[in-house]
LUMGUDREN-760217 format. One record per atom (N, C-alpha, C): x, y, z; residue in one letter. Coordinates in steps of 0.02 Angstrom, whole numbers, plus 50000, padded with zeros to 5 digits. Example, Ala and Ser with C-alpha at 12.3 -4.5 7.8 and 13.67 -1.06 7.14 Angstrom:
2
506604971650390a 506154977550390a 506604983550390a 506424988850354s 506844994750357s 506455000250394s 
END
This chain:
326
510584992850864m 510474993550820m 510204999750786m 510045003650736r 509555009550714r 508865007950723r 508485010550736a 507795010850714a 507435017250707a 507005019750675l 506655024750670l 506025025550726l 505895027650772v 505475028050825v 504935032450855v 504325030650857y 504155035950874y 503645033050959y 503495037650992r 503285037551056r 502505041551094r 502355046051048r 501925048751049r 501465051050973r 500865051850959y 500315053150920y 500765061450890y 500515061450830g 500865068350784g 501095068250735g 501365074650714p 501675077650658p 502335073150672p 502815073250591p 503235069850567p 503735070850631p 503935075650666d 504415077050699d 504395070850785d 503645068850786v 503725063550838v 504285057150822v 504485055250750v 504965051150743v 505805053050762v 505975046250777v 506725051350804v 507075043950790v 507745044350758l 508105041450764l 508345035050817l 508465030350852e 508685029250908e 509255022150894e 509585021350945e 509845013250959e 509375009951001e 509195003850982v 508864997850989v 509114993151019v 508784987751049p 509114981751059p 508894978250993p 509494974550960k 509434971250881k 508924962650910k 508434963250882p 508134956250885p 508334949750874p 508384945550913v 508514938650904v 508094931250881v 508324930850841p 507644924850808p 507484919350851p 506874918350859a 506624911650896a 506794906550851a 506724900350873r 506714894250840r 506414895350765r 505964897350753n 505394896550697n 505554904550648n 506114908350675e 506234913650650e 506674914950606e 506494921750578v 507104923450523v 507414928950549v 507904932250543l 508194938050562l 508394941750485l 508044946850461i 508294950050406i 508604956450409i 508964958950395r 509414965150394r 509024968750322r 508754974050347t 508374978450313t 508974982750262t 508734983350183h 509084986350166h 508774991950145h 508124992350123a 507334998350095a 506724995250130a 506425000150164t 505955000350190t 505455006950143t 504735006350155t 504355011650158t 504035014950195t 503795021150178i 503295025350232i 502665026850189i 502005022450218t 501565022150192t 500835027450199t 500375025650183s 499815028750201s 499625025050279s 499935019450289a 499725015150374a 500135018750401a 500815019350390d 501135020950441d 501065028550450d 500805033450396w 500425041250388w 499775040650464w 499455034750455r 498735035150511r 499105033050553r 499495029150571a 499755026550647a 500005030250678a 500435035250627r 500785040550676r 500245045950697r 499995049250654s 499545054150649s 498935051850703s 498765046550702l 498125045350708l 497385047250678l 497645049850608k 497105052650542k 496875046850519k 496115046050549t 495815041450517t 494985042050486t 494955037950442p 494195040550406p 493625040950449p 493235049050423p 492685049050473p 492475044550520p 492365042050584g 491815037850613g 492325032650640g 493165032050612f 493685027250658f 493965032650698f 493935034650733g 494375038750805g 494495035050846g 493875033250872p 494175027250926p 494175020150922p 494095017050851v 494355010650821v 495265011850821v 495265018950789g 496115019550784g 496025020850858g 496285022350913r 496465019950957r 496555014050995r 495975011050975l 496045003950992l 496714999750963l 496514998850893v 497124996450847v 497774999050860v 497935006350872f 498775009050866f 498895009650926f 498525008750984g 498625011351063g 498375016651111g 497775015751141i 497505020751157i 497985025551192i 498285025151246v 498825031151264v 499255032251223v 499695028251213k 500295028951165k 500475022651121k 500945024751073p 500805018951022p 501085012751037p 500775008551010r 500694999551034r 501394998251022r 501594999450949y 502114997350905y 502365002550877y 503015005450938p 503515011050934p 503985010650871p 503955006250833i 504265004350767i 503935005050702i 503795011250677l 503345008650606l 503575003450543l 503275005550506g 503584999850429g 503174995450414g 502924993050357t 502464989050366t 502714982550306t 503154985850269e 503634982750212e 504434981050189e 504594977750192l 505344980450166l 505774973850142l 506284976450106a 506784970250066a 507374970350098a 507634965450093g 508374964450131g 508584957350137g 509124956750165v 509384948750150v 509374947350217v 509124939650244i 509264936450273i 509904933750316i 509964939050381a 510494938650414a 510674931550462a 509974930750491a 510094923350539a 509644919950523a 509424914650537t 509024911450558t 509104905550644t 508334903950655g 508364900450707g 508294893150694g 508344889850738a 508604882250743a 508074877050690a 507404881350721g 507134875850649g 506974880550615g 507184883650579v 506924886250511v 507344882150459v 506754879150400t 507104878450348t 506784878950281t 506534885450280r 506334888250207r 506834893550186r 507154897550249f 507724901650206f 508504899050236f 508894902950227e 509734901750251e 509794907950230e 510424909950290p 510694915450281p 510904919950202p 510774924150199g 511144927250137g 510654926050068g 509944923650106d 509454925550053d 508934931150029d 509124933949987r 508654939449964r 507874941349971r 507484943650022v 506894942450025v 506524950250007v 505844949550037i 505484953050037i 504914951450078i 504704956050130a 504434953850188a 503784960250192a 503234956050220f 502624961850216f 502434959050304f 502554965350344s 502384965050436s 501504967650442s 501254972050380a 500674972250388a 500574976750446a 500204976550484l 499824979250547l 500204977450616l 500814974050613t 501214974050672t 501844978050656t 501784982150591y 502434985450607y 503304984050611y 503584987150635g 504334986750640g 504744985850601g 504604988550536c 504944988750484c 505574994350478c 505514999150512h 505885004350506h 506395004450545h 507014998550532a 507584995950580a 507994992750563a 508554992750568e 509174989550542e 509044982550526e 508644981650572f 508554973550577f 507984970650602f 507374965550555k 506824963750581k 506654955650605k 506394954850652t 506144946150646t 505584944050602t 505374937950584m 504874937750559m 504764930850556m 504274927550564p 504124920550568p 504224917150490p 504724911850502e 504784909650439e 504194907250395e 503454907150428d 502994904850366d 502514910050346d 503054915150390g 502534923450374g 502444925650306g 502364931850299l 502294935650257l 502874935750226l 503404932450172i 504054932550168i 504144928750112i 504564933350052a 504534928349977a 505164932649943a 505534928849915p 505974928449860p 506164936449839p 506464939649839k 506504945949819k 506534946649743k 506254950849706p 506384948049629p 507004950349586p 507444946849559a 507984949249536a 508184955949495a 507684955949471n 507674961249426n 507514970149453n 507144968949530l 506984974749547l 507764977349587l 507744983049606s 508314986549677s 507734984949720s 508324986849777y 507944983949846y 507294991449866y 507564996649825e 506895002349845e 506435000749811e 506384996449743q 505804994449712q 505414988349744q 505814984949764a 505664977249793a 505184979449859a 505624983849916a 505404985849955a 504604988249950a 504464991249874a 503684995049892a 503024989849845a 503414981549836l 503054976849829l 502334976149856l 502474975749927s 501884972349967s 501024976249974s 501214982350006f 500644986950043f 500404987949975f 500604992649914g 500064993749865g 499844988949830g 500274983949820g 500084976249769g 499724971649812g 499864971849874t 499024966949908t 498484970149903t 498424978949906t 497844980549908t 497584981349855t 497924981749804a 497654983849733a 497484977249701a 497914970049732l 497674965349714l 496844963349743l 496824963349820d 496364961449838d 495604963449804d 495744972149817f 495234973649784f 494944973649731f 495394973449677l 495364971949608l 494824966049585l 495234960149602r 495114953449586r 494724950449625r 494804952049712d 494474947349746d 493624951049753d 493844957849783k 493184960149811k 492824964449740k 493244964849704g 492844968149628g 492834962349577g 492914956149578g 492884954049545g 493114953349459g 493704957249445l 493634961249403l 493824956449320l 493464958049283a 493544952049212a 493734957149150a 494224951349126p 494574955549047p 493964958549025p 494074966648978g 493734967048939g 493454976048987g 493234975649064e 493044979349090e 493334984749087e 492894991449115k 493114995649088k 493274996749192k 494014999049196v 493935003449253v 494245009349261v 494105013749323l 494275019449325l 494585017949398l 495085023049414i 495495022449463i 495835027849499i 495435032449555v 495395037849568v 496005037349615v 496585041349611g 497325042249660g 497635037649627g 497755038649548a 498005033349527a 498915033849503a 499055039449541s 499905040149553s 500095037849617s 499565036649673g 499945033649731g 500215027949738g 500355027049815g 500545019049802g 500215014049780g 499585014249815v 499095007549816v 498695010449731v 498695016149702g 498425017949629g 498945015049584g 499435017249595s 499965016249538s 500105009949541s 500015003949579a 500024996549584a 499354994449532a 498744998249581a 498214996349531a 497974996949441a 498535003749427v 498465002949356v 498704996949319v 499424993949347q 499684990949329q 499424982749327q 499064983049366l 498934975449381l 498164975849343l 497824980249338a 497144980249310a 497294980949248a 497904983949218r 498014984049139r 498404976349126r 498564973349158h 498854966449181h 498354960849162h 497834962649209f 497184960249217f 496654958949127f 496734964549106g 496434964249023g 495864969349008g 495894974549078a 495454979949099a 495754985249048a 495244988349026d 495454997549002d 495425001349079d 496065003449069v 495995008649116v 496005014549103v 495905018649162t 495595027049166t 495885029349231t 496605033149223g 496805034549291g 496295043949315g 496385043949376v 496185049849384v 496795054449435v 497225058949412c 497825060149468c 497905068349449c 498285070149474s 498435079449464s 498805079549406s 498805087949377s 499075088049323s 499845084249314s 500165086149391a 500795085649384a 500915077349357a 500515073049383n 500555067449368n 500215063849315n 500015066149257v 499615063849194v 500265058549175v 500825060849161d 501235057349124d 501355051349149d 501565051149219l 501775045549247l 501175040549260l 500635042849261v 499905036449262v 500025036649187v 500035036949116k 500195036249056k 500565031349066k 501245033249081s 501725028449081s 501795021649096s 501595022149157i 501335013449201i 500685011149150i 500425012049118g 499905006849090g 499255009049065g 499065016849087a 498325019549101a 498305021049021a 497695018249001h 497515018948920h 497255026248923h 497115030948975r 496845036648970r 496905038549039r 496905046849060v 497115048949096v 496735054849100v 496365056849195i 495645059949186i 496265065849252i 496365073549222d 496725077649282d 496275078949329d 496015078449370y 495435079449409y 495395088649416y 496135090649427t 495915098949412t 495545101449368t 495455098749308q 495255102149243q 494595097149226q 494555093149273t 493925087749218t 493565082449302t 493035081449305d 492605080549372d 492545073249311d 492695067449354f 492565060949311f 491725059849308f 491695060849362a 490795061249374a 490325063749326a 490555068749331r 490285073249255r 490195071649176r 490765065849177g 491015064849095g 490405061049079g 490595058749018t 490245055848966t 490425047448962t 490865048448992a 491275039348998a 490885036249043a 490855030749064s 490425024249114s 490895019249127s 491055016949181y 491445011849216y 490885004949245y 491345000149250d 491274993649266d 491624994349353d 491994997049349i 492144996149419i 492645004549420i 492485007449487i 492815014549484i 493175012649557i 493845011449572l 494265009249626l 494485016449656l 494235017049720d 494405026849751d 495175021049810d 495485025149790t 496155025349854t 496215032049901t 495895036749859t 495825043249928t 495245044649954t 494835040349970g 494225043050021g 493945048250000g 493845047849918t 493555057249912t 492735054749890t 492675047549867t 492195045149829t 491555044549866t 491035044049841s 490295041249862s 490055039949811s 489495034749807y 489055031349764y 488705038149756y 488285040349795a 487915045949745a 488425051849709a 488915050049723r 489285056449670r 489485050949601r 489575043649611c 489775038949571c 488985036749522c 488515036449554e 488035030849515e 487855032549459e 487985039849417r 487775041649356r 488155037549314r 488915036849328v 489535032849284v 489645026249295v 489145023349349l 489185015649349l 488865012449294l 489205009149272n 488675004349202n 488284999749269n 487684996849252d 487284991649258d 487864985349277d 487704983249345g 488254978549395g 488994981549392g 489054987549414g 489514990649403g 489614991449508g 490214989549495r 490494990649565r 490894997449599r 490744999249643l 491145005849683l 491675002449747l 492275003049728l 492785000049781l 493135006649828l 492885004349886l 493155010449928l 493755006749967l 494515010649956v 494935006549980v 494965009450067v 494695018150058l 494765022650121l 493755023050142l 493675019550167a 492955022450179a 492725022450243a 492245028150246t 492125031450317t 491685026050356t 491785026550402l 491225021850453l 490405020650427l 490275027350414a 489615025150363a 489595020950334a 489855021350283q 490155017450225q 490065010050225q 490625009350274s 490815002050287s 490274998450333s 489805003150369l 489185000750386l 488544998750339l 488635002350274g 488124999750233g 487775008350204g 487865011250261f 487575017750226f 487865019950163f 487475024150107g 487615024650043g 487625021950017g 487465014450014r 487535009849983r 487065010849923r 487095005749868a 486745005949801a 486115003549807a 485585006749788p 484995003749822p 484754998149772p 484354993449829s 484364987949807s 483864986449740s 484144982649701g 483784980549623g 484234985349577g 484614987249597s 484974992449546s 485524989549504s 485594983849525g 486214980049516g 487104980949514g 487014987249564k 487774989349563k 487974990849643k 488534988949654k 488684988149732k 489214992149752k 489344995049828v 489734998649850v 490194992649903v 490844990649885i 491074987649913i 491774991549956i 491754990450027t 492464989550065t 492504984950109t 493134987350153g 493394982450173g 494154980950200g 494364977150221t 495144978950211t 495424974350184t 496174973850159a 496324969150081a 496734963750126a 496604958150114a 496764952650141a 497664951350129a 497884948250175e 498754947450185e 498784940250184e 498834938750118r 499224931050093r 499814931150070r 500124923450093l 500774923550053l 500784921349972l 500354918949968e 500084917349878e 500134923949855e 499704928349865d 499684934049836d 500304938049836d 500774936749879l 501504941249879l 501934937749829l 501594932549833q 502074927749762q 502094929949692q 501174931449701i 501074931249622i 501414938049608i 501264943149662l 501594951849660l 502304948949617l 502714945149670v 503374943049620v 503454942049568v 503244938249559d 503124936049480d 502814940149447d 502394944349454l 502174948549394l 502744952549396l 503184955549449a 503694957949436a 504214956249392a 504414950249404e 505054947349353e 504854946349311e 504224945449290a 503704946049204a 503934951649175a 504044957449235g 503994963949192g 503174968549177g 502824964449230h 501864967549237h 501864972549293h 502444973149354f 502114976749401f 502934977949417f 503084986249422t 503574987049439t 503244993849488t 503534994649562p 503144998749605p 503605005849599p 503105011049566v 503315017949568v 503735021349635v 504415021449611i 504675026749665i 504615034849667i 504685036049720d 504405042949708d 505245047149735d 505355047149806k 506045049149832k 506225042549884k 507065044049887v 507405039949937v 507415043349988v 507515040450047y 507865043250121y 508295041250129y 508745043750197t 509035040450228t 508715040250309t 508965036350322p 508475036250410p 508575044650454p 509265046550438e 509255052850470e 508795057850430e 508505056650382q 508055063050354q 507335059950371q 507265055050408a 506555052350410a 505915058850419a 506155062750479v 505565066550480v 505435070350415v 505915071350357a 505675075050302a 505325070550258a 505605062550274a 505105057650209a 504225058750231a 504375058050302h 503505058050329h 503145066550325h 503625070450321a 503235075150297a 503035076750222a 503425074350189h 503285071350115h 502595068650117h 502655061050142v 501895058650145v 501385062350149v 501445065650225d 500835070650235d 500525076450200d 501075078350158s 500865081150108s 500425081850047s 500445074650053g 499865071450004g 499965070049928g 500555072949919r 500695074849847r 501525069049812r 501545064749877k 502015059849835k 501665055949765k 502185052749739r 501885050949676r 502265043149702r 501725039049711g 502085031549698g 502235029349772g 502935028149789n 503125025849860n 503825031049885n 503615032749952v 504295036049969v 504625032350023v 505455031849998i 505835024150022i 506375027650076i 506225022950143i 507025025150200i 507445020250164i 508135021750136r 508615015550140r 509175015550189r 509075010450220f 509435007250289f 510345006750261f 510275002450196a 510754998950197a 510884998650109a 511635000250097a 511934999850020a 511734992449993a 511454992049935a 511384987049886a 512094981349889a 
END
């Protein structure tokens, strides 16, 4: 089968298209034929070893000290069950599914095995394979930070920094669905996009610094790693929460936290990965409340260009690799 493989860390051209052995499902596994997959910030980080400040040594431990531990990247896909192990009862060949492998990667290939009790859910019928492939990474991150870590309540004012990215565009739609008053922060080129997916108002950061504005917020969700409590303190309401998807090591250890007694919080951490959350995202997609934003679709042969686009920092929503036609 064809797979996108990288055997050393570095720029986009370390990724090459190769023929590798097709996996065989074990007794409790399914074999999924990949129709579409994504290149996310998780792939960029694993390929380049560019981590938030302070996490360099941790990155080597996670991704591989000398060379990549998982030579096939890709955390999410949409496709069709091609075969099942003898003990599988949850799926049958021909089922259309989405799957989220998270940090075990492996989705940038024509076929991928997954445990039947893993993060696999039915593909929403109203989404294309390209859209469905992008449900998991941004959706689960946004859902966990807003609902669980942030405790978002209806009517609260939410500011989303990086609102046009994969996580940010999911967060705009989910926050709006949960009844929040949503403000997005993005560049001039993406203002109309962020409005179109549900933001009540949009701040163009090239023209206006939200931290110097007159509006204040109950939740500030930063998906970009560019915000700190010191910068946001003035525009956080009493009881406000600053949610840092990309925190530095110092922030993760509690440095730069809100002063005791301020009633404000700085919250970091990794997003939980739960099958029930994946199903929630599927249900929201089928109800029309969440549609992943697609920027560009590439073929496997164009993988270097696709990675370069992600590296540029200018992608809108999600970048897709299409392995098979629907």
